[in-house]
VOGU-3710 file (C-alpha; in Angstrom, 3 decimals, decimal comma):
1> xxxxxxxxxx> 8,268/9,753/40,783  4,951/11,096/41,135  2,519/8,764/39,201  0,652/11,775/38,104  3,571/13,137/36,228  4,849/9,853/34,884  4,607/9,948/31,053  1,524/7,899/29,787  2,575/4,459/28,059  -0,893/4,232/26,540
11> xxxxxxxxxx> -1,148/7,845/24,915  0,412/9,365/21,835  2,697/12,465/21,826  1,675/15,332/19,682  4,271/14,236/16,905  3,177/10,453/17,240  -0,466/11,692/16,815  0,473/13,611/13,847  2,387/10,809/12,190  -0,603/8,447/12,879
21> xxxxxxxxxx> -2,862/11,029/11,350  -0,765/11,548/8,229  -0,282/7,876/7,866  -4,259/7,301/7,908  -4,600/9,899/5,302  -1,703/8,880/2,990  -2,467/5,230/2,470  -3,245/3,603/-0,839  -5,290/6,737/-2,053  -2,165/8,589/-2,639
31> xxxxxxxxxx> -1,203/6,278/-5,606  -4,503/7,147/-7,244  -4,097/10,990/-7,307  -2,571/11,099/-10,697  -5,743/9,102/-12,028  -7,952/11,565/-10,404  -6,244/14,535/-11,982  -6,529/12,661/-15,390  -10,414/12,378/-14,715  -10,766/15,910/-13,421
41> xxxxxxxxxx> -8,344/17,810/-15,793  -5,016/19,128/-14,560  -6,188/22,773/-13,630  -9,505/21,845/-12,090  -8,068/18,749/-10,320  -5,196/20,658/-8,592  -8,028/23,225/-7,364  -10,117/20,375/-6,355  -7,290/18,669/-4,321  -6,953/21,837/-2,295
51> xxxxxxxxxx> -10,530/22,341/-1,860  -11,415/18,855/-0,688  -8,522/19,142/1,725  -9,782/22,344/3,190  -13,371/20,682/3,395  -11,730/17,698/5,105  -10,020/19,813/7,655  -13,097/21,804/8,451  -15,165/18,690/8,945  -12,641/16,907/11,115
61> xxxxxxxxxx> -12,622/19,905/13,615  -16,370/20,178/13,664  -16,630/16,395/14,300  -14,663/16,488/17,507  -16,277/19,751/18,462  -19,486/18,049/18,217  -18,372/15,067/20,323  -17,255/17,364/23,009  -20,528/19,349/23,046  -22,519/16,196/23,293
71> xxxxxxxxxx> -20,014/14,719/25,969  -19,087/11,758/23,804  -15,775/10,324/22,689  -16,726/7,905/19,724  -18,139/8,529/16,397  -21,109/6,198/17,083  -21,935/7,817/20,307  -21,978/11,189/18,415  -24,487/9,745/15,805  -26,547/8,198/18,684
81> xxxxxxxxxx> -26,632/11,563/20,514  -27,669/13,616/17,343  -29,949/11,210/15,585  -30,754/8,415/17,798  -30,645/4,649/17,211  -31,299/5,016/13,369  -28,369/7,368/12,941  -26,249/4,900/14,834  -27,083/2,148/12,469  -26,313/4,235/9,328
91> xxxxxxxxxx> -22,941/5,259/10,751  -22,157/1,666/11,761  -22,807/0,308/8,246  -20,670/3,097/6,640  -17,970/2,872/9,201  -17,493/-0,746/8,652  -17,767/-0,509/4,956  -15,018/2,045/4,612  -12,163/0,332/6,339  -13,078/-2,920/4,717
101> xxxxxxxxxx> -12,894/-1,541/1,273  -9,772/0,392/2,208  -8,173/-2,873/3,344  -9,212/-4,281/0,045  -7,454/-1,492/-1,835  -4,299/-2,055/0,158  -4,035/-5,753/-0,713  -4,773/-4,838/-4,232  -1,640/-2,491/-4,119  0,336/-5,285/-2,474
111> xxxxxxxxxx> -0,724/-7,537/-5,019  0,197/-5,334/-7,907  3,625/-4,370/-6,606  5,026/-7,810/-5,306  3,742/-9,719/-8,266  5,810/-7,497/-10,485  8,894/-7,485/-8,033  8,741/-11,298/-8,083  8,784/-11,602/-11,690  11,841/-9,232/-11,576
121> xxxxxxxxxx> 13,703/-11,025/-8,811  12,976/-14,521/-9,760  13,037/-14,149/-13,467  10,134/-16,426/-13,618  7,221/-15,846/-16,043  4,416/-13,771/-14,662  2,002/-16,963/-14,867  4,276/-18,907/-12,569  2,499/-19,540/-9,140  5,002/-17,770/-7,126
131> xxxxxxxxxx> 4,546/-14,613/-9,127  0,771/-14,591/-9,208  -0,989/-11,779/-7,409  -3,296/-14,381/-5,592  -0,240/-16,209/-4,091  1,355/-12,958/-3,129  -1,701/-11,520/-1,367  -2,132/-14,648/0,729  1,552/-14,807/1,755  1,776/-11,201/2,655
141> xxxxxxxxxx> -1,400/-11,355/4,668  -0,149/-14,330/6,785  3,307/-12,873/7,198  2,674/-9,124/7,511  -0,780/-7,514/7,795  -2,510/-10,146/9,957  0,257/-10,211/12,629  0,506/-6,399/12,760  -3,522/-6,216/12,840  -3,521/-8,307/16,116
151> xxxxxxxxxx> -2,095/-5,286/18,026  -4,812/-4,186/20,561  -3,642/-0,467/20,971  -3,290/2,126/18,267  -0,542/4,037/19,989  1,883/1,226/19,446  1,828/2,113/15,936  3,233/5,710/16,513  6,822/4,645/15,529  5,563/2,607/12,549
161> xxxxxxxxxx> 3,521/5,452/11,313  6,696/7,605/11,356  8,544/5,290/9,209  5,690/4,865/6,786  5,616/8,820/6,314  9,331/8,683/5,691  8,842/6,002/3,053  6,292/7,996/1,507  8,598/10,876/0,999  11,254/8,559/-0,526
171> xxxxxxxxxx> 8,698/7,361/-3,091  7,717/10,777/-4,024  11,347/11,671/-4,804  11,495/8,686/-6,947  8,220/9,634/-8,738  9,739/13,276/-9,335  12,888/11,812/-10,449  11,303/9,477/-13,123  9,211/12,475/-14,285  12,630/14,236/-14,983
181> xxxxxxxxxx> 14,050/11,267/-17,029  10,943/9,928/-18,643  8,793/13,064/-19,247  10,310/13,711/-22,629  10,224/10,153/-23,652  6,333/9,504/-23,467  4,396/11,479/-25,901  1,490/13,302/-24,195  -1,914/12,068/-25,106  -4,367/14,457/-26,974
191> xxxxxxxxxx> -5,886/17,097/-24,639  -3,563/15,915/-21,966  -3,381/19,528/-20,423  -7,137/20,319/-20,596  -8,110/22,495/-17,599  -11,225/20,259/-16,900  -12,547/16,879/-18,034  -15,896/15,086/-17,532  -14,840/12,809/-14,764  -15,186/15,368/-11,963
201> xxxxxxxxxx> -17,472/13,395/-9,563  -15,000/10,147/-10,273  -11,856/12,209/-9,412  -13,636/13,762/-6,271  -14,296/10,221/-5,099  -10,746/9,107/-5,307  -9,681/12,405/-3,688  -12,103/11,916/-0,857  -10,837/8,461/-0,146  -7,234/9,563/-0,032
211> xxxxxxxxxx> -8,234/12,324/2,554  -10,670/10,479/4,689  -9,555/9,606/8,312  -12,876/10,540/10,159  -13,722/6,926/11,036  -10,723/6,721/13,201  -10,543/10,401/14,237  -11,917/9,657/17,758  -9,307/6,971/18,098  -6,655/9,598/17,193
221> xxxxxxxxxx> -8,001/12,224/19,599  -8,331/9,861/22,414  -5,038/8,578/21,983  -3,458/12,030/22,324  -1,656/13,038/25,538  -3,266/15,784/27,323  -5,856/16,199/24,670  -7,880/19,387/24,201  -9,673/21,005/21,326  -6,962/23,425/20,740
231> xxxxxxxxxx> -4,524/20,590/20,457  -6,707/18,855/18,189  -7,230/21,782/15,750  -3,495/22,266/15,816  -2,623/18,719/14,885  -5,411/18,392/12,449  -4,272/21,724/10,681  -0,596/20,504/10,425  -1,492/16,995/9,361  -4,095/17,687/6,756
241> xxxxxxxxxx> -1,988/20,614/5,299  1,048/18,541/5,129  -0,799/15,609/3,520  -2,229/18,129/1,000  1,054/19,326/0,022  2,361/15,835/-0,500  -0,752/14,685/-2,410  -0,725/17,486/-4,849  3,137/17,060/-5,586  2,542/13,263/-5,955
251> xxxxxxxxxx> -0,520/13,639/-8,146  0,841/16,344/-10,412  4,249/14,844/-11,129  2,722/11,288/-11,660  0,150/12,672/-14,085  2,693/15,007/-15,840  4,896/11,848/-16,624  2,110/9,588/-18,349  -0,884/12,199/-18,932  -3,732/10,353/-20,394
261> xxxxxxxxxx> -2,208/7,072/-19,771  -2,209/7,317/-16,218  -3,770/4,094/-14,398  -5,663/3,804/-11,328  -2,482/2,447/-9,710  0,210/4,806/-10,802  3,019/2,314/-10,293  1,490/0,162/-12,812  2,450/2,827/-15,413  6,163/2,079/-14,911
271> xxxxxxxxxx> 7,919/-0,531/-16,961  8,811/-3,717/-15,074  12,561/-3,516/-15,753  12,847/-0,034/-14,080  14,575/-1,077/-10,891  14,364/2,324/-9,297  10,597/2,178/-9,475  10,853/-1,377/-8,169  12,472/0,108/-5,078  9,409/2,505/-4,846
281> xxxxxxxxxx> 7,022/-0,324/-5,317  8,626/-2,256/-2,519  8,640/0,732/-0,260  4,981/1,612/-1,061  3,815/-1,980/-0,395  5,423/-1,840/3,049  3,961/1,611/3,713  0,296/0,248/2,840  1,190/-2,837/5,067  1,839/-0,236/7,998
291> xxxxxxxxxx> -1,633/1,663/7,195  -3,601/-1,803/7,087  -3,798/-2,444/10,866  -5,233/1,119/11,524  -8,232/0,133/9,245  -8,359/-3,069/11,004  -8,598/-1,462/14,351  -11,438/0,673/13,010  -13,390/-2,307/11,693  -12,785/-4,317/14,760
301> xxxxxxxxxx> -14,081/-1,531/17,057  -17,225/-1,125/15,014  -17,973/-4,886/15,571  -17,124/-4,727/19,213  -19,509/-1,715/19,787  -22,149/-3,054/17,801  -22,432/-6,679/19,305  -20,737/-6,512/22,573  -20,232/-3,042/24,040  -23,373/-2,981/26,067
311> xxxxxxxxxx> -22,341/-6,103/27,869  -18,875/-5,034/28,660  -19,318/-1,843/30,490  -15,825/-0,665/31,993  -14,797/2,869/33,182  -11,244/3,827/32,063  -9,866/7,228/31,645  -8,315/6,476/28,123  -11,253/6,054/25,802  -9,121/3,817/23,398
321> xxxxxxxxxx> -8,679/1,269/26,044  -12,239/1,099/27,083  -13,242/-1,617/24,460  -9,790/-3,385/24,263  -9,675/-3,883/28,100  -13,179/-5,307/28,002  -12,472/-7,896/24,943  -11,467/-11,230/25,859  -8,239/-12,349/23,986  -9,965/-15,100/22,039
331> xxxxxxxxxx> -12,776/-12,735/20,844  -9,907/-10,238/19,731  -8,429/-13,067/17,756  -11,611/-14,119/16,159  -12,660/-10,755/15,079  -9,125/-9,794/13,588  -8,538/-13,035/11,883  -11,996/-13,184/10,497  -11,757/-9,595/9,257  -8,292/-9,999/7,490
341> xxxxxxxxxx> -9,090/-13,155/5,934  -12,360/-12,004/4,562  -10,600/-9,066/3,094  -7,887/-11,286/1,605  -10,518/-13,501/-0,084  -12,642/-10,696/-1,670  -9,276/-9,071/-2,893  -8,460/-12,288/-4,940  -11,365/-11,658/-7,065  -11,016/-7,826/-7,460
351> xxxxxxxxxx> -7,786/-6,143/-9,002  -8,928/-2,569/-10,261  -7,597/-0,080/-7,996  -9,162/2,922/-9,356  -12,798/1,568/-9,284  -12,204/0,537/-5,569  -10,792/3,804/-4,661  -13,745/5,702/-6,615  -16,308/3,395/-4,960  -15,164/3,642/-1,513
361> xxxxxxxxxx> -14,769/7,635/-1,745  -18,454/7,966/-3,098  -20,118/5,353/-1,079  -18,456/5,681/2,214  -15,719/8,227/2,513  -17,796/11,388/1,547  -20,886/10,293/4,013  -18,302/9,510/6,669  -16,245/12,615/6,092  -18,598/15,435/5,184
371> xxxxxxxxxx> -22,137/14,600/5,423  -22,580/12,925/8,875  -20,039/14,962/11,033  -21,300/18,323/9,845  -24,945/17,180/10,162  -24,366/16,152/13,749  -22,517/19,482/14,521  -25,556/21,376/13,189  -28,127/19,346/14,997  -26,073/19,477/18,383
381> xxxxxxxxxx> -24,910/23,016/18,184  -28,437/24,645/19,118  -27,075/27,644/20,774  -25,407/29,064/17,719  -27,346/31,104/15,123  -27,493/29,495/11,555  -25,507/32,242/10,282  -22,511/31,775/12,531  -19,029/31,013/11,021  -19,134/27,413/12,082
391> xxxxxxxxxx> -22,602/26,584/11,061  -22,116/28,141/7,656  -19,070/26,015/7,222  -21,071/22,944/8,359  -23,732/23,658/5,849  -21,190/23,986/2,927  -19,513/20,702/3,789  -22,795/18,915/4,291  -24,283/20,109/0,982  -21,159/19,544/-0,941
401> xxxxxxxxxx> -21,000/15,957/0,230  -24,862/15,102/-0,715  -24,353/16,437/-4,157  -21,186/14,638/-4,959  -22,136/11,458/-3,434  -25,578/11,251/-5,018  -24,333/12,316/-8,556  -21,110/10,342/-8,277  -22,731/7,008/-7,339  -25,134/7,225/-10,397
411> xxxxxxxxxx> -22,350/7,965/-12,903  -20,262/5,128/-11,284  -23,049/2,716/-11,900  -23,574/3,935/-15,476  -19,718/4,174/-16,337  -18,742/0,668/-15,002  -21,940/-1,028/-16,011  -21,281/0,020/-19,663  -17,573/-0,645/-19,455  -16,908/2,966/-20,671
421> xxxxxxxxxx> -14,165/3,402/-18,061  -10,766/1,593/-18,136  -8,423/2,141/-15,417  -6,805/-1,220/-14,838  -3,973/-2,786/-16,600  -2,725/-5,295/-13,918  0,360/-7,209/-15,030  0,401/-5,575/-18,438  3,384/-3,808/-19,790  2,402/-0,135/-21,117
431> xxxxxxxxxx> 3,040/0,158/-24,994  5,930/2,550/-24,345  7,938/-0,219/-22,510  10,789/-0,777/-22,652  12,209/2,697/-22,165  15,926/4,002/-21,727  16,096/4,534/-17,904  18,317/7,499/-17,023  20,193/7,042/-13,938  22,616/9,565/-12,197
441> xxxxxxxxxx> 25,561/7,496/-13,462  24,461/6,663/-17,028  22,979/9,916/-18,134  25,045/10,161/-21,365  24,622/6,528/-21,989  20,678/6,568/-21,863  20,586/9,925/-23,903  22,415/8,171/-26,643  19,986/5,336/-26,444  16,907/7,441/-26,499
451> xxxxxxxxxx> 16,331/7,681/-30,350  16,856/3,792/-30,997  14,613/3,072/-28,195  11,928/5,506/-29,297  12,123/4,246/-32,892  11,547/0,767/-31,777  8,739/1,581/-29,344  6,932/4,137/-31,811  6,607/6,753/-28,967  9,029/9,259/-30,006
461> xx> 8,006/12,716/-30,458  7,581/14,010/-34,048
//
């Protein structure tokens, strides 16, 4: 066999790249989409979900185009080329903050879901050590997320990403099924169907976090087999569009079920004895565990390039392998274990998913996704007039990002410092629980129990 024609073992196929792409987008952020719709209003929220998806698609394409114009293959090199050392340091800080906070949000999801599952499976009280979120997070870190994070090559997660996306589809089916069975049992809150609400920047922050994957876009691009700009645009359009459809459906059905009672972690809204949702909780926690290593890859690469890349110069055709091949195994272990343990410790003291998603969106996701990539493209593409199509799109993305991030961070500080926002109910059963759960085999029985249950909980329709 001609070695030149032999399939690469270190590159991703188009489909594997797409699944890695979608898995990077559809992490813990998707579980907060219903909360985002509650904050923005259902009508405006759906419009914003589509708009943010379009802005995200444009900035991803412009980012890699800028990298090709500059002749660089990493986000850091792109910022260095466009804005020098200061730009590099700004990006380094943001590109480290984002995956760290993202991993914190993943651990929050793991703690929320498995603490409830342990109560259900063991019949032990929530206060028991085995059922406490702190115990769950530590155990899952040691047994699951840390071992997967020790992988040295992102392409090895291609099949895992496929499984993760399939799991998310199953969760969506359960969310839709529960809308059908529970939608009429939970009284909509006042103004539940308002077109717009006051938490617009809060909602955009959560949405931006969900769509954000720019911090590892060059990793995805460099891992593609026979990569080209045309192929990158195609995989970007397909992945972002599919993710946007999924996010809109997921958020809409989740919000329609609970309206103004919707929590930052949608699964916290469901009753603890709902075994169908408990399946969704287990599946989603596994999905999040599969996404966790991708964020760890990014954080590890930032540390490598910041402190050691200058001393580990090595020329390989594959941009993904360049740093990995130059990293001694012991340093790889220390950086990975140190990062994962740090995230685990922080998560033990933070349990409000809605606030974490919003903060990461406003502080890191929006600058990384909409401001810096488009600013780089504007600066690098000096040959095109300012009124060209690509330049105009770049200006729109950049201005949108600056306004939302600036206003949103001010509102975040005001809201959470005054405790005017409540998006957490970790471990607390909602006031409408228990509810009659309608299964396909017991539809008639649950319907007969409806009136008695609603009278007991006080949430029946008048």
